[in-house]
N, C-alpha and C positions, 0 to 999 in steps of 0.2 A: 475514751479518746486517747488519753493520756500513753495506754498500753502502745495503744499500736504506733505511737512513738517512740518509744522506748524500745521498741521490737524494731527499729529499723536497723539503728547501726550495731544489731547483733547479726544481724540478717546479712548489714552488710561488711563486719567483718569475717565472717565465714565462707563468702564468697568471693576469691581474687577474683579484681580484676586488670586489665593490664595498666590503666590510668592507673591503677594505682599506685600497681605496682612498679610503674616509672613514675612512680611521684617520689618526692626530693625526702629524706631521714626524718628531715625536720616533721613531714606532713606524716608519717606512717606513725611517731611517738606519739603526736595527736592523737591521731587515733585507733592505736592501740590501747587494750585494758592492761591497766594495772595492777602488776603484780607482786603482790608483797609473799615473800613467800618464807620463811621461815630459815636460815640455813647453817643456825645450829646448829653446832653434830651433838649436843649436851643439852636432851630434850628435860632433861631433871637437874636442872644446875646443882640445888641444895639441898639433890640426895645424897642423904648418910649410906655409905658401902657397907657391908658386910667386908670382914676380913675374909685377905685370901687364902682361907681353908680349905681344902680337899674334903668334904664330906663323908670321904670313907678312910679318915681318918677320927672320926667323932665317934661316940660309943653310940649302940646299936640301938638303944632304951635309954627311955626318958625325953622322947618326941611325941610332938602334937602330932605330925606325919612322919610317922613308923619306916615308910620307904622313902622317902627324900632326909630323915632327918634334916626335919625343919620345925619351927613350931610357928605357931598365927603371930604374922605379924613382924616376924623378923629382918632386919633388912638383907635383900640379896647384894651378896657382891658381882664388882664390876663382871667379870665373865664369868658368870651364873650355869653357863653351859659345859664348860668345861670343869669348874666344880662341883658340881654334882652328882648324884651318885650314878646318872646314865652316860657319863664322862671317861674319857678311856678309863683302862682303870692302875692302879698304881700298883706299882712290883712289892713284892714283901719286901720286907729290911734284910739285904745279907746275897740278894741274888743282883750283883750287876750285869752288862750286856753280854760280856762273854759267858757266865757259868749258864743266864738264860740260852744263849744260841745253841751249847750244850746239852741240855735238860731235853732242845727241841728235833734237834738230830736223832739225839738219843730215841725217843716219840719217835720220830721217823724212819728211823732204822727198826726198832722194834714190828711195829708194822708192814714193814715192806717185808720182812722175816716173814712174820705172822702171811703175811698172802702167799710169799713164794712158798712157802711149806706147805699152808693148804694144795696151791696148784698142784706140785711137783709130789709131794708125796702121797697125800690122803686122796687124790681124783684118781679114782680107777681107770683101769684103758678104755678103749668102747668096745663093748660086746659082735663086734660086725669089722667086716672088712672093711677096710675104706676103698671108695673104685679110684684106680687108677686108669691111664689111657695110651692106648697103639700111638707108634708114628712121634716118639720124643713126647710128647703131653701132648699133642695137636697141635704143635707149635705154628704150619702152616695153616687149618683149620682156625686158629683162633685169631689170626691176623700177620702169623709171621713175624713174631718178635716174642723173644728168647723170655719180655714178662709176663706175658699171656699166657706164659704153659703152665697146665695144670699138672696133678700126679702123672709122673712118669710111669709106665710099667715095666717092674722088677723081673726079671729075668728069671723064670723058673726050673729048675733043677728035674722034667723029667724025663 
């Protein structure tokens, strides 16, 4: 019998009634459940964080976990996801943003140059005659718009 008595207030709280909604705020506070939520943003206040050094600067040898460059039990830095081996790459020394942009533009120009040289010089001409259409490229037959024009029939010297 006590289990049924304990279930009734829970069911009453889950089903809103007009009488309860119209009641005073003090009556609502007395029927609501006490919620004690820890709102402290620091879940582990006594945790000793590791030094904020990127793992990319450390030696690749002599670790328990060679891939992440960590030993078992080492404290993690506060922003481990940025300082781990999976974080953003650290530029090599001596490469400033202007030089990196220059390298990127040179690489993009190189790939573009290779693409267009292959397209223009190494692609053979087709072994067939492309189809042409009479009446100025069938402008009226394709809707009357000059944008819809097909290839225009070339005048032959016969």
